[in-house]
N, CA, C, O and the ligand as a Tripos MOL2 file, in Angstrom:
@<TRIPOS>MOLECULE
protein
  277   275    70     0     0
PROTEIN
NO_CHARGES

@<TRIPOS>ATOM
      1 N           9.9590  -24.5870   24.0040 N.3       1 MET1
      2 CA          9.5240  -25.8810   24.2960 C.3       1 MET1
      3 C           9.7930  -26.7640   23.0570 C.2       1 MET1
      4 O           8.9100  -27.5140   22.6400 O.2       1 MET1
      5 N          10.9480  -26.6850   22.4910 N.am      2 ASP2
      6 CA         11.3020  -27.5050   21.2970 C.3       2 ASP2
      7 C          12.3220  -28.5300   21.7780 C.2       2 ASP2
      8 O          13.1840  -28.9220   20.9910 O.2       2 ASP2
      9 N          12.2720  -28.9770   23.0050 N.am      3 SER3
     10 CA         13.2540  -29.9990   23.3570 C.3       3 SER3
     11 C          12.7280  -31.3390   22.9960 C.2       3 SER3
     12 O          11.5120  -31.5250   22.9560 O.2       3 SER3
     13 N          13.6490  -32.3580   22.7090 N.am      4 LEU4
     14 CA         13.2180  -33.6740   22.3720 C.3       4 LEU4
     15 C          12.9330  -34.3900   23.5710 C.2       4 LEU4
     16 O          13.8480  -34.9850   24.1410 O.2       4 LEU4
     17 N          11.6600  -34.4040   24.0610 N.am      5 ASP5
     18 CA         11.3680  -34.8460   25.4620 C.3       5 ASP5
     19 C          10.6510  -36.2010   25.3890 C.2       5 ASP5
     20 O          10.2550  -36.7110   26.4370 O.2       5 ASP5
     21 N          10.4600  -36.8200   24.1920 N.am      6 LYS6
     22 CA          9.8100  -38.0260   24.2070 C.3       6 LYS6
     23 C          10.8010  -39.0600   23.3510 C.2       6 LYS6
     24 O          11.6820  -38.6270   22.6090 O.2       6 LYS6
     25 N          10.5560  -40.4090   23.5380 N.am      7 LEU7
     26 CA         11.2730  -41.3330   22.9640 C.3       7 LEU7
     27 C          10.2760  -42.2910   22.2760 C.2       7 LEU7
     28 O           9.2680  -42.6770   22.8680 O.2       7 LEU7
     29 N          10.5450  -42.6280   21.1470 N.am      8 ILE8
     30 CA          9.8160  -43.6290   20.2820 C.3       8 ILE8
     31 C          10.5830  -44.7710   19.6910 C.2       8 ILE8
     32 O          11.4440  -44.4630   18.8660 O.2       8 ILE8
     33 N          10.4240  -45.9680   19.9600 N.am      9 PRO9
     34 CA         11.2730  -47.1200   19.5200 C.3       9 PRO9
     35 C          11.3280  -47.0340   17.9430 C.2       9 PRO9
     36 O          10.3310  -46.7590   17.2760 O.2       9 PRO9
     37 N          12.5180  -47.2790   17.4220 N.am     10 CYS10
     38 CA         12.6290  -47.3820   15.9910 C.3      10 CYS10
     39 C          11.9560  -48.5680   15.5420 C.2      10 CYS10
     40 O          12.1320  -49.6360   16.1270 O.2      10 CYS10
     41 N          11.1090  -48.4470   14.4270 N.am     11 PRO11
     42 CA         10.4300  -49.6500   13.9450 C.3      11 PRO11
     43 C          11.3700  -50.6990   13.2270 C.2      11 PRO11
     44 O          10.9680  -51.8150   12.8990 O.2      11 PRO11
     45 N          12.6250  -50.2550   13.0170 N.am     12 ILE12
     46 CA         13.6320  -51.1790   12.4570 C.3      12 ILE12
     47 C          14.5080  -51.9100   13.5600 C.2      12 ILE12
     48 O          14.6030  -53.1330   13.6650 O.2      12 ILE12
     49 N          15.0610  -51.0800   14.2730 N.am     13 CYS13
     50 CA         16.1420  -51.5830   15.2780 C.3      13 CYS13
     51 C          15.7920  -51.3160   16.6570 C.2      13 CYS13
     52 O          16.5890  -51.6130   17.5470 O.2      13 CYS13
     53 N          14.6600  -50.7770   16.9200 N.am     14 ARG14
     54 CA         14.1700  -50.7220   18.4380 C.3      14 ARG14
     55 C          15.0020  -49.6900   19.1430 C.2      14 ARG14
     56 O          14.8080  -49.5550   20.3510 O.2      14 ARG14
     57 N          15.9270  -48.9240   18.5310 N.am     15 THR15
     58 CA         16.7470  -47.9120   19.2810 C.3      15 THR15
     59 C          15.6660  -46.7410   19.6910 C.2      15 THR15
     60 O          14.9070  -46.2550   18.8520 O.2      15 THR15
     61 N          15.6770  -46.3990   20.8710 N.am     16 PRO16
     62 CA         14.6860  -45.2140   21.2740 C.3      16 PRO16
     63 C          15.2150  -43.8590   20.3540 C.2      16 PRO16
     64 O          16.3910  -43.4960   20.3470 O.2      16 PRO16
     65 N          14.3000  -43.2940   19.7090 N.am     17 ILE17
     66 CA         14.6020  -42.1760   18.9670 C.3      17 ILE17
     67 C          13.9780  -41.0180   19.7020 C.2      17 ILE17
     68 O          12.7640  -41.0440   19.9020 O.2      17 ILE17
     69 N          14.7780  -39.9060   20.1620 N.am     18 PRO18
     70 CA         14.2280  -38.8000   20.7870 C.3      18 PRO18
     71 C          13.3230  -38.0250   19.7580 C.2      18 PRO18
     72 O          13.6170  -38.0100   18.5620 O.2      18 PRO18
     73 N          12.3360  -37.4540   20.2020 N.am     19 PHE19
     74 CA         11.5190  -36.6160   19.2470 C.3      19 PHE19
     75 C          10.6060  -35.6920   20.0950 C.2      19 PHE19
     76 O          10.3770  -35.8860   21.2890 O.2      19 PHE19
     77 N          10.1070  -34.6680   19.3600 N.am     20 ASN20
     78 CA          9.1800  -33.8510   20.1080 C.3      20 ASN20
     79 C           7.8080  -33.8400   19.3750 C.2      20 ASN20
     80 O           7.6690  -33.6560   18.1660 O.2      20 ASN20
     81 N           6.7880  -34.0700   20.2990 N.am     21 LEU21
     82 CA          5.4300  -34.3480   19.6140 C.3      21 LEU21
     83 C           4.9420  -33.1790   18.8600 C.2      21 LEU21
     84 O           4.4000  -33.3890   17.7750 O.2      21 LEU21
     85 N           5.0750  -31.8800   19.3330 N.am     22 GLU22
     86 CA          4.6870  -30.7060   18.7050 C.3      22 GLU22
     87 C           5.2710  -30.7210   17.2550 C.2      22 GLU22
     88 O           4.5910  -30.6230   16.2340 O.2      22 GLU22
     89 N           6.5920  -30.8530   17.3130 N.am     23 GLN23
     90 CA          7.2370  -30.8860   15.9250 C.3      23 GLN23
     91 C           6.8740  -31.9380   14.9280 C.2      23 GLN23
     92 O           6.7940  -31.7030   13.7220 O.2      23 GLN23
     93 N           6.6490  -33.1450   15.4900 N.am     24 LEU24
     94 CA          6.1120  -34.1550   14.8370 C.3      24 LEU24
     95 C           4.8990  -33.9710   14.0320 C.2      24 LEU24
     96 O           4.7550  -34.2880   12.8510 O.2      24 LEU24
     97 N           3.9400  -33.3530   14.9090 N.am     25 LEU25
     98 CA          2.5450  -33.1470   14.4550 C.3      25 LEU25
     99 C           2.6260  -32.0030   13.4430 C.2      25 LEU25
    100 O           1.7550  -31.8680   12.5850 O.2      25 LEU25
    101 N           3.7160  -31.1490   13.5500 N.am     26 ARG26
    102 CA          3.9070  -30.0580   12.4890 C.3      26 ARG26
    103 C           4.6070  -30.5550   11.1940 C.2      26 ARG26
    104 O           4.7970  -29.7910   10.2480 O.2      26 ARG26
    105 N           4.9700  -31.8130   11.1820 N.am     27 GLY27
    106 CA          5.5370  -32.3290    9.8490 C.3      27 GLY27
    107 C           6.9750  -32.4760   10.0520 C.2      27 GLY27
    108 O           7.6080  -32.8340    9.0580 O.2      27 GLY27
    109 N           7.6300  -32.2700   11.1450 N.am     28 THR28
    110 CA          9.0790  -32.5030   11.2640 C.3      28 THR28
    111 C           9.4280  -33.8770   11.2670 C.2      28 THR28
    112 O           8.7310  -34.6450   11.9300 O.2      28 THR28
    113 N          10.4320  -34.3220   10.6070 N.am     29 SER29
    114 CA         10.9850  -35.8010   10.5610 C.3      29 SER29
    115 C          11.9480  -35.9220   11.6170 C.2      29 SER29
    116 O          12.6560  -34.9580   11.9090 O.2      29 SER29
    117 N          12.0460  -37.1270   12.2750 N.am     30 PHE30
    118 CA         13.1490  -37.4450   13.1050 C.3      30 PHE30
    119 C          13.8440  -38.6650   12.6650 C.2      30 PHE30
    120 O          13.2320  -39.5250   12.0320 O.2      30 PHE30
    121 N          15.1320  -38.7920   12.9760 N.am     31 TYR31
    122 CA         15.8320  -39.7950   12.4140 C.3      31 TYR31
    123 C          16.4780  -40.8260   13.5450 C.2      31 TYR31
    124 O          17.0600  -40.3610   14.5250 O.2      31 TYR31
    125 N          16.3440  -42.1970   13.3520 N.am     32 CYS32
    126 CA         17.0670  -43.0560   14.2210 C.3      32 CYS32
    127 C          18.5380  -42.8650   14.2740 C.2      32 CYS32
    128 O          19.1960  -42.9670   13.2390 O.2      32 CYS32
    129 N          19.1000  -42.5900   15.4250 N.am     33 PRO33
    130 CA         20.5390  -42.4500   15.4670 C.3      33 PRO33
    131 C          21.2810  -43.7420   15.1450 C.2      33 PRO33
    132 O          22.4610  -43.6880   14.8000 O.2      33 PRO33
    133 N          20.6510  -44.8700   15.2430 N.am     34 GLN34
    134 CA         21.3130  -46.0990   14.9720 C.3      34 GLN34
    135 C          21.3900  -46.5860   13.4570 C.2      34 GLN34
    136 O          22.4240  -46.9600   12.9030 O.2      34 GLN34
    137 N          20.1940  -46.5250   12.9080 N.am     35 CYS35
    138 CA         20.0510  -46.9420   11.5800 C.3      35 CYS35
    139 C          19.6630  -46.0280   10.4970 C.2      35 CYS35
    140 O          19.7990  -46.3030    9.3050 O.2      35 CYS35
    141 N          19.1130  -44.7910   11.0110 N.am     36 GLY36
    142 CA         18.8520  -43.6190   10.1510 C.3      36 GLY36
    143 C          17.3910  -43.7730    9.6640 C.2      36 GLY36
    144 O          17.0050  -42.9940    8.7940 O.2      36 GLY36
    145 N          16.5700  -44.6820   10.1340 N.am     37 SER37
    146 CA         15.1810  -44.7400    9.8440 C.3      37 SER37
    147 C          14.5810  -43.4350   10.1940 C.2      37 SER37
    148 O          14.9260  -42.7670   11.1680 O.2      37 SER37
    149 N          13.5690  -43.0750    9.2590 N.am     38 ARG38
    150 CA         12.9060  -41.7590    9.4660 C.3      38 ARG38
    151 C          11.5710  -42.0760   10.0290 C.2      38 ARG38
    152 O          10.8740  -43.0140    9.6410 O.2      38 ARG38
    153 N          11.1970  -41.0780   11.1440 N.am     39 ILE39
    154 CA         10.0850  -41.1160   11.8490 C.3      39 ILE39
    155 C           9.3210  -39.8560   11.4570 C.2      39 ILE39
    156 O           9.8500  -38.7570   11.6220 O.2      39 ILE39
    157 N           8.0850  -39.9730   10.9410 N.am     40 SER40
    158 CA          7.3290  -38.8100   10.5740 C.3      40 SER40
    159 C           5.9570  -39.0320   10.3720 C.2      40 SER40
    160 O           5.5550  -40.1390   10.0140 O.2      40 SER40
    161 N           5.1170  -37.9800   10.5890 N.am     41 MET41
    162 CA          3.6330  -38.1860   10.4440 C.3      41 MET41
    163 C           3.4240  -38.0560    8.7650 C.2      41 MET41
    164 O           4.0200  -37.2530    8.0490 O.2      41 MET41
    165 N           2.5050  -38.9720    8.3620 N.am     42 PRO42
    166 CA          2.1920  -38.7350    6.9920 C.3      42 PRO42
    167 C           1.4620  -37.4720    6.7110 C.2      42 PRO42
    168 O           0.5880  -37.0320    7.4580 O.2      42 PRO42
    169 N           1.8520  -36.9020    5.6050 N.am     43 THR43
    170 CA          1.2890  -35.4610    5.3620 C.3      43 THR43
    171 C          -0.3660  -35.4920    5.4240 C.2      43 THR43
    172 O          -1.0270  -36.3030    4.7760 O.2      43 THR43
    173 N          -0.8870  -34.5790    6.2210 N.am     44 GLY44
    174 CA         -2.3560  -34.4640    6.2180 C.3      44 GLY44
    175 C          -2.8580  -35.2030    7.3500 C.2      44 GLY44
    176 O          -4.0220  -34.9940    7.6930 O.2      44 GLY44
    177 N          -2.1440  -36.0490    7.9900 N.am     45 THR45
    178 CA         -2.6900  -36.8520    9.1080 C.3      45 THR45
    179 C          -3.2730  -36.0320   10.3480 C.2      45 THR45
    180 O          -4.3110  -36.3820   10.9100 O.2      45 THR45
    181 N          -2.5880  -35.0030   10.7040 N.am     46 SER46
    182 CA         -3.1870  -34.2820   11.8260 C.3      46 SER46
    183 C          -4.3510  -33.6140   11.2590 C.2      46 SER46
    184 O          -5.2910  -33.4740   12.0410 O.2      46 SER46
    185 N          -4.4940  -33.1900   10.1260 N.am     47 GLU47
    186 CA         -5.7160  -32.5260    9.6740 C.3      47 GLU47
    187 C          -6.9050  -33.4730    9.6160 C.2      47 GLU47
    188 O          -8.0200  -33.0850    9.9640 O.2      47 GLU47
    189 N          -6.6850  -34.6950    9.1860 N.am     48 LYS48
    190 CA         -7.7460  -35.7950    9.2560 C.3      48 LYS48
    191 C          -8.0740  -35.9520   10.7240 C.2      48 LYS48
    192 O          -9.2500  -35.8980   11.0850 O.2      48 LYS48
    193 N          -7.1360  -36.1360   11.5480 N.am     49 VAL49
    194 CA         -7.4190  -36.4180   12.9480 C.3      49 VAL49
    195 C          -8.2560  -35.2500   13.6340 C.2      49 VAL49
    196 O          -9.1060  -35.5160   14.4830 O.2      49 VAL49
    197 N          -8.0060  -34.0610   13.2670 N.am     50 ARG50
    198 CA         -8.7500  -32.8490   13.7330 C.3      50 ARG50
    199 C         -10.1400  -32.8880   13.2040 C.2      50 ARG50
    200 O         -11.0870  -32.5370   13.9080 O.2      50 ARG50
    201 N         -10.3100  -33.3710   11.7940 N.am     51 GLU51
    202 CA        -11.6570  -33.3460   11.2590 C.3      51 GLU51
    203 C         -12.4800  -34.3490   11.9580 C.2      51 GLU51
    204 O         -13.6260  -34.0950   12.3300 O.2      51 GLU51
    205 N         -11.8900  -35.5180   12.1430 N.am     52 ALA52
    206 CA        -12.5600  -36.5740   12.8310 C.3      52 ALA52
    207 C         -12.9050  -36.2320   14.1720 C.2      52 ALA52
    208 O         -13.9800  -36.6340   14.6170 O.2      52 ALA52
    209 N         -12.1140  -35.5210   14.9000 N.am     53 LEU53
    210 CA        -12.5510  -35.1110   16.2160 C.3      53 LEU53
    211 C         -13.6870  -34.1770   16.2250 C.2      53 LEU53
    212 O         -14.5960  -34.2520   17.0510 O.2      53 LEU53
    213 N         -13.6130  -33.2110   15.2020 N.am     54 GLU54
    214 CA        -14.7710  -32.2830   15.1270 C.3      54 GLU54
    215 C         -15.9600  -32.9280   14.8500 C.2      54 GLU54
    216 O         -16.9880  -32.5810   15.4310 O.2      54 GLU54
    217 N         -15.9530  -34.0010   13.8780 N.am     55 LYS55
    218 CA        -17.1200  -34.6510   13.6530 C.3      55 LYS55
    219 C         -17.6500  -35.3600   14.7720 C.2      55 LYS55
    220 O         -18.8610  -35.3280   14.9930 O.2      55 LYS55
    221 N         -16.8860  -35.9780   15.4770 N.am     56 LEU56
    222 CA        -17.2080  -36.6320   16.7870 C.3      56 LEU56
    223 C         -17.8750  -35.7000   17.8050 C.2      56 LEU56
    224 O         -18.8010  -36.0620   18.5290 O.2      56 LEU56
    225 N         -17.2980  -34.3860   17.8070 N.am     57 GLU57
    226 CA        -17.7730  -33.4330   18.7950 C.3      57 GLU57
    227 C         -19.1960  -33.0340   18.3240 C.2      57 GLU57
    228 O         -20.1240  -32.9470   19.1290 O.2      57 GLU57
    229 N         -19.3470  -32.7860   16.9640 N.am     58 ASN58
    230 CA        -20.5880  -32.3750   16.4300 C.3      58 ASN58
    231 C         -21.7040  -33.4470   16.7940 C.2      58 ASN58
    232 O         -22.7720  -33.1410   17.3250 O.2      58 ASN58
    233 N         -21.3470  -34.6870   16.4600 N.am     59 LEU59
    234 CA        -22.3010  -35.8050   16.8770 C.3      59 LEU59
    235 C         -22.7620  -35.7640   18.2920 C.2      59 LEU59
    236 O         -23.9350  -35.8780   18.6480 O.2      59 LEU59
    237 N         -21.6710  -35.5780   19.1110 N.am     60 ARG60
    238 CA        -22.1600  -35.5540   20.4780 C.3      60 ARG60
    239 C         -22.9680  -34.4460   20.8950 C.2      60 ARG60
    240 O         -23.7810  -34.5880   21.8090 O.2      60 ARG60
    241 N         -22.8000  -33.2760   20.2580 N.am     61 GLN61
    242 CA        -23.5870  -32.0660   20.5090 C.3      61 GLN61
    243 C         -25.0100  -32.3190   19.9920 C.2      61 GLN61
    244 O         -26.0110  -32.0730   20.6650 O.2      61 GLN61
    245 N         -25.0320  -32.8140   18.7830 N.am     62 ASN62
    246 CA        -26.4440  -33.1760   18.1280 C.3      62 ASN62
    247 C         -27.1140  -34.0940   19.1480 C.2      62 ASN62
    248 O         -28.1810  -33.7370   19.6470 O.2      62 ASN62
    249 N         -26.5230  -35.3120   19.5020 N.am     63 GLN63
    250 CA        -27.2820  -36.1690   20.4370 C.3      63 GLN63
    251 C         -27.7730  -35.4230   21.6540 C.2      63 GLN63
    252 O         -28.9070  -35.5890   22.1040 O.2      63 GLN63
    253 N         -26.9180  -34.6250   22.1540 N.am     64 GLY64
    254 CA        -27.2420  -33.7710   23.4060 C.3      64 GLY64
    255 C         -28.5680  -33.0020   23.1330 C.2      64 GLY64
    256 O         -29.5170  -33.0200   23.9160 O.2      64 GLY64
    257 N         -28.5480  -32.3330   21.9650 N.am     65 GLU65
    258 CA        -29.6470  -31.4920   21.6100 C.3      65 GLU65
    259 C         -30.9630  -32.3090   21.4240 C.2      65 GLU65
    260 O         -32.0550  -31.8920   21.8090 O.2      65 GLU65
    261 N         -30.7740  -33.4970   20.8090 N.am     66 ASN66
    262 CA        -32.0120  -34.3210   20.6410 C.3      66 ASN66
    263 C         -32.5620  -34.7510   22.0460 C.2      66 ASN66
    264 O         -33.7510  -34.8740   22.3390 O.2      66 ASN66
    265 N         -31.4860  -34.9550   22.8560 N.am     67 LYS67
    266 CA        -32.0900  -35.4750   24.2350 C.3      67 LYS67
    267 C         -32.8990  -34.4700   24.9550 C.2      67 LYS67
    268 O         -33.8800  -34.7780   25.6310 O.2      67 LYS67
    269 N         -32.4220  -33.1290   24.7810 N.am     68 ILE68
    270 CA        -33.0910  -32.1170   25.4300 C.3      68 ILE68
    271 C         -34.5410  -31.7600   25.0090 C.2      68 ILE68
    272 O         -35.4550  -31.4560   25.7760 O.2      68 ILE68
    273 N         -34.5940  -31.8550   23.5840 N.am     69 SER69
    274 CA        -35.8890  -31.5630   22.9620 C.3      69 SER69
    275 C         -36.8810  -32.6280   22.8630 C.2      69 SER69
    276 O         -37.9750  -32.4050   22.3450 O.2      69 SER69
    277 ZN         16.7950  -47.6890   13.8060 Zn       70 ZN70
@<TRIPOS>BOND
     1     1     2 1
     2     2     3 1
     3     3     4 2
     4     3     5 am
     5     5     6 1
     6     6     7 1
     7     7     8 2
     8     7     9 am
     9     9    10 1
    10    10    11 1
    11    11    12 2
    12    11    13 am
    13    13    14 1
    14    14    15 1
    15    15    16 2
    16    15    17 am
    17    17    18 1
    18    18    19 1
    19    19    20 2
    20    19    21 am
    21    21    22 1
    22    22    23 1
    23    23    24 2
    24    23    25 am
    25    25    26 1
    26    26    27 1
    27    27    28 2
    28    27    29 am
    29    29    30 1
    30    30    31 1
    31    31    32 2
    32    31    33 am
    33    33    34 1
    34    34    35 1
    35    35    36 2
    36    35    37 am
    37    37    38 1
    38    38    39 1
    39    39    40 2
    40    39    41 am
    41    41    42 1
    42    42    43 1
    43    43    44 2
    44    43    45 am
    45    45    46 1
    46    46    47 1
    47    47    48 2
    48    47    49 am
    49    49    50 1
    50    50    51 1
    51    51    52 2
    52    51    53 am
    53    53    54 1
    54    54    55 1
    55    55    56 2
    56    55    57 am
    57    57    58 1
    58    58    59 1
    59    59    60 2
    60    59    61 am
    61    61    62 1
    62    62    63 1
    63    63    64 2
    64    63    65 am
    65    65    66 1
    66    66    67 1
    67    67    68 2
    68    67    69 am
    69    69    70 1
    70    70    71 1
    71    71    72 2
    72    71    73 am
    73    73    74 1
    74    74    75 1
    75    75    76 2
    76    75    77 am
    77    77    78 1
    78    78    79 1
    79    79    80 2
    80    79    81 am
    81    81    82 1
    82    82    83 1
    83    83    84 2
    84    83    85 am
    85    85    86 1
    86    86    87 1
    87    87    88 2
    88    87    89 am
    89    89    90 1
    90    90    91 1
    91    91    92 2
    92    91    93 am
    93    93    94 1
    94    94    95 1
    95    95    96 2
    96    95    97 am
    97    97    98 1
    98    98    99 1
    99    99   100 2
   100    99   101 am
   101   101   102 1
   102   102   103 1
   103   103   104 2
   104   103   105 am
   105   105   106 1
   106   106   107 1
   107   107   108 2
   108   107   109 am
   109   109   110 1
   110   110   111 1
   111   111   112 2
   112   111   113 am
   113   113   114 1
   114   114   115 1
   115   115   116 2
   116   115   117 am
   117   117   118 1
   118   118   119 1
   119   119   120 2
   120   119   121 am
   121   121   122 1
   122   122   123 1
   123   123   124 2
   124   123   125 am
   125   125   126 1
   126   126   127 1
   127   127   128 2
   128   127   129 am
   129   129   130 1
   130   130   131 1
   131   131   132 2
   132   131   133 am
   133   133   134 1
   134   134   135 1
   135   135   136 2
   136   135   137 am
   137   137   138 1
   138   138   139 1
   139   139   140 2
   140   139   141 am
   141   141   142 1
   142   142   143 1
   143   143   144 2
   144   143   145 am
   145   145   146 1
   146   146   147 1
   147   147   148 2
   148   147   149 am
   149   149   150 1
   150   150   151 1
   151   151   152 2
   152   151   153 am
   153   153   154 1
   154   154   155 1
   155   155   156 2
   156   155   157 am
   157   157   158 1
   158   158   159 1
   159   159   160 2
   160   159   161 am
   161   161   162 1
   162   162   163 1
   163   163   164 2
   164   163   165 am
   165   165   166 1
   166   166   167 1
   167   167   168 2
   168   167   169 am
   169   169   170 1
   170   170   171 1
   171   171   172 2
   172   171   173 am
   173   173   174 1
   174   174   175 1
   175   175   176 2
   176   175   177 am
   177   177   178 1
   178   178   179 1
   179   179   180 2
   180   179   181 am
   181   181   182 1
   182   182   183 1
   183   183   184 2
   184   183   185 am
   185   185   186 1
   186   186   187 1
   187   187   188 2
   188   187   189 am
   189   189   190 1
   190   190   191 1
   191   191   192 2
   192   191   193 am
   193   193   194 1
   194   194   195 1
   195   195   196 2
   196   195   197 am
   197   197   198 1
   198   198   199 1
   199   199   200 2
   200   199   201 am
   201   201   202 1
   202   202   203 1
   203   203   204 2
   204   203   205 am
   205   205   206 1
   206   206   207 1
   207   207   208 2
   208   207   209 am
   209   209   210 1
   210   210   211 1
   211   211   212 2
   212   211   213 am
   213   213   214 1
   214   214   215 1
   215   215   216 2
   216   215   217 am
   217   217   218 1
   218   218   219 1
   219   219   220 2
   220   219   221 am
   221   221   222 1
   222   222   223 1
   223   223   224 2
   224   223   225 am
   225   225   226 1
   226   226   227 1
   227   227   228 2
   228   227   229 am
   229   229   230 1
   230   230   231 1
   231   231   232 2
   232   231   233 am
   233   233   234 1
   234   234   235 1
   235   235   236 2
   236   235   237 am
   237   237   238 1
   238   238   239 1
   239   239   240 2
   240   239   241 am
   241   241   242 1
   242   242   243 1
   243   243   244 2
   244   243   245 am
   245   245   246 1
   246   246   247 1
   247   247   248 2
   248   247   249 am
   249   249   250 1
   250   250   251 1
   251   251   252 2
   252   251   253 am
   253   253   254 1
   254   254   255 1
   255   255   256 2
   256   255   257 am
   257   257   258 1
   258   258   259 1
   259   259   260 2
   260   259   261 am
   261   261   262 1
   262   262   263 1
   263   263   264 2
   264   263   265 am
   265   265   266 1
   266   266   267 1
   267   267   268 2
   268   267   269 am
   269   269   270 1
   270   270   271 1
   271   271   272 2
   272   271   273 am
   273   273   274 1
   274   274   275 1
   275   275   276 2
@<TRIPOS>SUBSTRUCTURE
     1 MET1         2 RESIDUE 1 A MET
     2 ASP2         6 RESIDUE 1 A ASP
     3 SER3        10 RESIDUE 1 A SER
     4 LEU4        14 RESIDUE 1 A LEU
     5 ASP5        18 RESIDUE 1 A ASP
     6 LYS6        22 RESIDUE 1 A LYS
     7 LEU7        26 RESIDUE 1 A LEU
     8 ILE8        30 RESIDUE 1 A ILE
     9 PRO9        34 RESIDUE 1 A PRO
    10 CYS10       38 RESIDUE 1 A CYS
    11 PRO11       42 RESIDUE 1 A PRO
    12 ILE12       46 RESIDUE 1 A ILE
    13 CYS13       50 RESIDUE 1 A CYS
    14 ARG14       54 RESIDUE 1 A ARG
    15 THR15       58 RESIDUE 1 A THR
    16 PRO16       62 RESIDUE 1 A PRO
    17 ILE17       66 RESIDUE 1 A ILE
    18 PRO18       70 RESIDUE 1 A PRO
    19 PHE19       74 RESIDUE 1 A PHE
    20 ASN20       78 RESIDUE 1 A ASN
    21 LEU21       82 RESIDUE 1 A LEU
    22 GLU22       86 RESIDUE 1 A GLU
    23 GLN23       90 RESIDUE 1 A GLN
    24 LEU24       94 RESIDUE 1 A LEU
    25 LEU25       98 RESIDUE 1 A LEU
    26 ARG26      102 RESIDUE 1 A ARG
    27 GLY27      106 RESIDUE 1 A GLY
    28 THR28      110 RESIDUE 1 A THR
    29 SER29      114 RESIDUE 1 A SER
    30 PHE30      118 RESIDUE 1 A PHE
    31 TYR31      122 RESIDUE 1 A TYR
    32 CYS32      126 RESIDUE 1 A CYS
    33 PRO33      130 RESIDUE 1 A PRO
    34 GLN34      134 RESIDUE 1 A GLN
    35 CYS35      138 RESIDUE 1 A CYS
    36 GLY36      142 RESIDUE 1 A GLY
    37 SER37      146 RESIDUE 1 A SER
    38 ARG38      150 RESIDUE 1 A ARG
    39 ILE39      154 RESIDUE 1 A ILE
    40 SER40      158 RESIDUE 1 A SER
    41 MET41      162 RESIDUE 1 A MET
    42 PRO42      166 RESIDUE 1 A PRO
    43 THR43      170 RESIDUE 1 A THR
    44 GLY44      174 RESIDUE 1 A GLY
    45 THR45      178 RESIDUE 1 A THR
    46 SER46      182 RESIDUE 1 A SER
    47 GLU47      186 RESIDUE 1 A GLU
    48 LYS48      190 RESIDUE 1 A LYS
    49 VAL49      194 RESIDUE 1 A VAL
    50 ARG50      198 RESIDUE 1 A ARG
    51 GLU51      202 RESIDUE 1 A GLU
    52 ALA52      206 RESIDUE 1 A ALA
    53 LEU53      210 RESIDUE 1 A LEU
    54 GLU54      214 RESIDUE 1 A GLU
    55 LYS55      218 RESIDUE 1 A LYS
    56 LEU56      222 RESIDUE 1 A LEU
    57 GLU57      226 RESIDUE 1 A GLU
    58 ASN58      230 RESIDUE 1 A ASN
    59 LEU59      234 RESIDUE 1 A LEU
    60 ARG60      238 RESIDUE 1 A ARG
    61 GLN61      242 RESIDUE 1 A GLN
    62 ASN62      246 RESIDUE 1 A ASN
    63 GLN63      250 RESIDUE 1 A GLN
    64 GLY64      254 RESIDUE 1 A GLY
    65 GLU65      258 RESIDUE 1 A GLU
    66 ASN66      262 RESIDUE 1 A ASN
    67 LYS67      266 RESIDUE 1 A LYS
    68 ILE68      270 RESIDUE 1 A ILE
    69 SER69      274 RESIDUE 1 A SER
    70 ZN70       277 GROUP 0 **** ****
């Protein structure tokens, strides 16, 4: 499942850059075929996103518990 199945417009020249979301999240960089601009996730982003999601989930669970008690 490592096919480049998604396209993201290049921020510089708007050329569609083929990329794979799984690979992007794992830190793989992709390059614009037209101008060579690099598309990549800043290091640690996925970790921060995951933490934020977990905090949100905890908040929701806590609120649920408060409602019940
Ligand atoms: Zn480009």
